C-alpha positions, -999 to +999 in steps of 0.1 A: -117-240+663-100-234+629-087-261+607-060-253+581-048-274+552-018-266+531-013-277+495+009-270+465+043-281+477+066-302+455+100-305+438+111-276+417+144-266+401+163-235+413+148-204+396+114-220+394+080-211+409+054-227+431+021-215+446+011-227+480-025-226+492-039-227+527-076-235+530-092-225+563-124-240+578-142-234+610-146-202+630-128-181+604-145-148+615-122-147+646-090-149+625-072-116+621-037-126+610-026-154+588+009-163+578+033-187+562+062-201+582+089-226+572+111-251+589+142-265+572+159-297+585+176-291+618+166-255+619+140-236+638+107-226+623+109-191+609+085-165+596+081-162+558+052-138+554+021-126+572-011-109+561-038-092+583-075-088+576-070-053+562-045-066+537-013-053+551+016-077+546+050-084+561+079-105+547+111-119+559+141-102+543+152-134+527+120-136+505+112-100+498+108-094+461+104-131+454+074-142+474+039-127+475+013-135+502-023-130+494-057-139+509-091-146+493-116-140+521-145-152+500-128-186+496-112-187+531-079-194+514-045-179+517-018-182+491+020-179+488+034-173+453+070-182+453+092-171+424+129-173+418+132-202+442+166-210+457+178-243+473+178-225+506+141-222+503+138-259+508+116-265+539+083-276+552+059-247+548+033-242+575+001-221+575-008-202+607-040-184+617-043-162+647-075-158+666-071-123+682-102-126+704-090-158+721-053-153+717-050-187+700-027-198+671-038-226+647-013-244+625-016-266+595+003-299+590+027-284+565+036-290+529+071-298+517+089-276+492+121-289+478+143-268+455+170-286+436+202-269+426 
C-alpha cells in the first residue's frame, strides 16, 4: 500500500505562484511513475504532469513552460511548482503514484487551487 498526502493549495491571484507537495508513505519502492492531475468543477480529471523514477517528465500542453514537476526520492516527496497561474488553472489537484509491479494506482485526496482573475 502507498499513502499520498497533498498540500500547498490555496487562493492566489492570476499571475501568481504556488508550490504543491505530495508526501508518499508506505511501499514506495514499488512506485515507478508519479504524477499530478487536476479536476475542475464539472470537468473530467486531466493529466497535468508526470515524472518517472529516472527523472523523465511529461507535461500537458496547457501547463508547459509554467509548471515544473520534481521528485525528492530521499524525502519521498513530489512537487509541482506552478508559475504564471491563470484562472483556468483553478481545480482540485491530485497526486497519483503507480506501482508497476502490481499494476495499481494510488491517489491522494487532493488539494484545492483557486486562481482569481
